[in-house]
C-alpha positions as CSV (number, residue, x, y, z in Angstrom):
1,X,0.0,0.0,0.0
2,X,1.4,3.3,-1.0
3,X,0.8,6.4,1.0
4,X,0.2,9.7,-0.8
5,X,1.7,12.9,0.4
6,X,-0.7,15.8,0.7
7,X,1.3,18.9,-0.2
8,X,0.0,22.4,0.4
9,X,-0.8,22.8,-3.3
10,X,-2.9,19.7,-3.3
11,X,-4.7,20.8,-0.1
12,X,-5.3,24.3,-1.6
13,X,-6.7,22.6,-4.8
14,X,-9.0,20.5,-2.7
15,X,-10.1,23.5,-0.7
16,X,-10.9,25.4,-3.9
17,X,-12.9,22.5,-5.3
18,X,-14.9,22.2,-2.1
19,X,-15.6,25.9,-2.1
20,X,-16.9,25.8,-5.6
21,X,-19.0,22.8,-4.8
22,X,-20.6,24.5,-1.8
23,X,-21.2,27.6,-3.8
24,X,-23.1,25.5,-6.4
25,X,-25.1,23.9,-3.6
26,X,-25.9,27.2,-2.0
27,X,-27.0,28.6,-5.4
28,X,-29.2,25.5,-6.0
29,X,-30.8,25.8,-2.5
30,X,-31.5,29.5,-3.2
31,X,-33.1,28.7,-6.5
32,X,-35.2,25.9,-4.9
33,X,-36.4,28.3,-2.2
34,X,-37.4,30.8,-4.8
35,X,-39.4,28.2,-6.7
36,X,-41.1,27.0,-3.6
37,X,-42.0,30.5,-2.5
38,X,-43.6,31.1,-6.0
39,X,-45.4,27.8,-5.9
40,X,-46.8,28.4,-2.4
41,X,-47.9,31.9,-3.4
42,X,-49.9,30.4,-6.3
43,X,-51.4,27.8,-3.9
44,X,-52.3,30.5,-1.4
45,X,-54.1,32.5,-4.1
46,X,-56.1,29.4,-5.1
47,X,-57.1,28.8,-1.5
48,X,-58.2,32.4,-1.2
49,X,-60.3,32.0,-4.4
50,X,-61.8,28.8,-3.1
51,X,-62.7,30.4,0.3
52,X,-64.5,33.3,-1.5
53,X,-66.4,30.9,-3.7
54,X,-67.5,28.8,-0.7
55,X,-68.5,31.9,1.2
56,X,-70.6,33.2,-1.7
57,X,-72.2,29.7,-2.2
58,X,-73.1,29.5,1.5
59,X,-74.6,33.0,1.5
60,X,-76.6,32.0,-1.6
61,X,-78.0,28.9,0.1
62,X,-78.8,30.8,3.3
63,X,-80.6,33.5,1.3
64,X,-82.5,30.8,-0.6
65,X,-83.6,29.1,2.6
66,X,-84.7,32.4,4.1
67,X,-86.7,33.2,0.9
68,X,-88.3,29.7,1.0
69,X,-89.2,30.0,4.6
70,X,-90.7,33.5,4.0
71,X,-92.9,32.3,1.2
72,X,-94.3,29.5,3.3
73,X,-95.5,31.7,6.2
């Protein structure tokens, strides 16, 4: 088994490669966060729209029931 010597130049090269790798990972994580934030924003808008629709439908049903009861008296 041969043992390799780690010179300062090799360690500097390894450090540089690791720095570039972590920079890439940081950039990927930032991009992913941005995509997730956009996606959750769209989902929030859809839930808001659904909530308005359900509220209007419930108000319509209640108004119809009140009208039905009023005509039966």
